[in-house]
N, C-alpha and C positions, 0 to 999 in steps of 0.2 A: 443552427448546428452547434452542439456543445462538443467541439473538437479542439485539439491542440497538437502541434508538432514542434518539437524542440531538438536542436542539435547542440551538444555541449562537448567541447574539445579542450583538454588540458594536457599537460606534460605526462599525466599518468593514465588518463582514460579518454576514449572517444566514444560518444554515445549519440545515437539517433533514435528518437522515441516519438511515437504518435499514439493518441488515444481518442476514442469516440465514446463519450459517456453514455450515449444512447444506442450502443451497439448490441450485439447478441452474444458477447463473451468469446469472440474469436481471438486467437493469439498467434503471433509469429514472433518467437523469441529466440535470439541467437546472441548469447553472451560468452559462450565458451565455458561457462560454469554449469555443469549438468544439473546439479541440485537446484541452483537458483533459477535456471530456465524452467524447471518443473514447477517451482513455487510461483513464478510469474504467470505461467500458463494457467494454473488453477486460480490465481488471483483474478485474471481476466474472466475466466468462466464464472466464478462466483460473484464477481462485482457486476457482471453483465456488460462490462466495457470491452470494446475491441481495443486490443493493445498490440503494438508492434515495437519491438526493441531490437536494435542491432548495436552491439557494443563490443569493444575490445579494450584491453588495458594491460597493466603490468602484473599479470597473474603469475609471472615467474618469481615475483616477490612474494605475494600471497593474494588472496581474493578480496582483501579488505577495501582497497580503493575502488574497484569496479562495483562491488556490492553497494557500498555507501553512495557512490555517485549515481548509480541507477535509481536508488531511493530518492536522491536529490532531484533528478530529472523527472521522475514519475510524479513527485510532489508538485513541482513547478507546472507540469502539464495539467494535472488535475485542477490546480488553482486557476490557470489560464482558461481551461475549458468551462469552469463553473462561472466565470465572469462575475457579475454582480450578485449572483445567487438568487435571482428572482424566482419565486414560485417553487422552491425546493422544500423538502420536509425538514432539512437542516440536521436533525438528530437521527442516529441509527445505533442499534445495539443488538447483540445476539449472545446467546449461551450456546456454544457449538461443541458437540461431541465428535471426537475422532478416535474410535475404539476406546481405549482406557483414558485418553486425554479429554479434558473438558476445559474449554477456554471461554472467557468472557471478553467481549470487545464492546466498548462504548465510544461513540464518535460524535463530535460536534463540528460542523463546518463553520466555526466561530470566527475565523480570521485571526484568532489569537492562538498561536502555536503553544501547545503544551503536550508533553508526552510522559506517560506513566507506564512502567514496565514492571510487572510482578510475575515473572515467569522463571522457573527454575529448570535449567537444561542439564540432565544427568550426565551426558557425555560431551566431551569437548569438540567432537567432530561428527558430521554426517557425511560419510564418504570422505572426500578430501576437503569439504567445506567446514570452516570453523563455526561452531554453533553460536558463538557470541556475536557473529555478524548479523544474526536476525535482529537483535536489539538495535544495532547500528543502522540497519536498513529502515526499520520502522521509525526511528527517531528522525532520520533524514527525510522520510516521507511526510511525517506529521509537521515538522518545522517548515518545510518548503511548500506544502499545500495549505498551510495556515489552519491546521486541524487541532482540536483538542482530542487526543487519542489515549484511551486507557486500555491496556491489555493485561489481563490477569488470568493466571492458570489456577484452576480449582482442583484438577486432578491430572495425573500423567506420570508415566514411567519410561516410555519410549521416546527418545529425543526426536526422531523423525516425525512421529505422530504429533508431538507437542508443537514443533515448528510448523508442520503442515496445518494443524488446527489454528494456529495463530494467523497464518496467511489467509485461510478460508474465513475465519471470524472477522478479520479486518475488512476483507472484501465484501462480506455480507452486510456488515454495518455500514460500509460506504454506499453500497447499493441502495439501502433504505434511506440514508441521509440525502443522497443526491436525487432521489426520485421526485417527480413532480407532485406537489400537493394541490389538489383541485380546489381547496378552500383558501389557498394563499395566493393573493394577487401580486404582492410585492415582495420585499425582503422580509424573511421571518425573524424580525428583531424590532423591538420597540425603539431602538436607536435609529432605525431606518437604514442601517448599513451593517455589513458583515466583513468589513475590511480591516 
């Protein structure tokens, strides 16, 4: 079973998260941040992972701590659930359209965290959520999951569409990368490890 459950409590946030990499895309998300809940729900759907998140935090300050910390915990859960990464495809990529927005996501379950963000967000907010938090979320996810993750916008004008395409593209690339490879018996690396 490629599953993980993590509780993380700090002075700023309290997060309980579970993931099943071999689920069917079901989501139960309760962070108190409507837009983020929407993004995490579609992340679960498009990754094919079952995802449960219950989170609270100091949103009276702003949404930064809770958004970033959910990214941290999701990354840690993915890393734990992948284990030694035996038999996975390792790489995933997609060119994903969302109306006028077009996003490229390329991902490697390398064990070497690296994050590249080439996305321009025209408006500073989507609803009450600061648009710049998308970059913080994905950086936290990549670093804590041990992923090499490149996200690049090729077209886009609507901030909601761009951010939504980014979440969907990352999820689809992850789905491909963590999928079983019937031709791979061990770890897909000549080094023999992806740690």
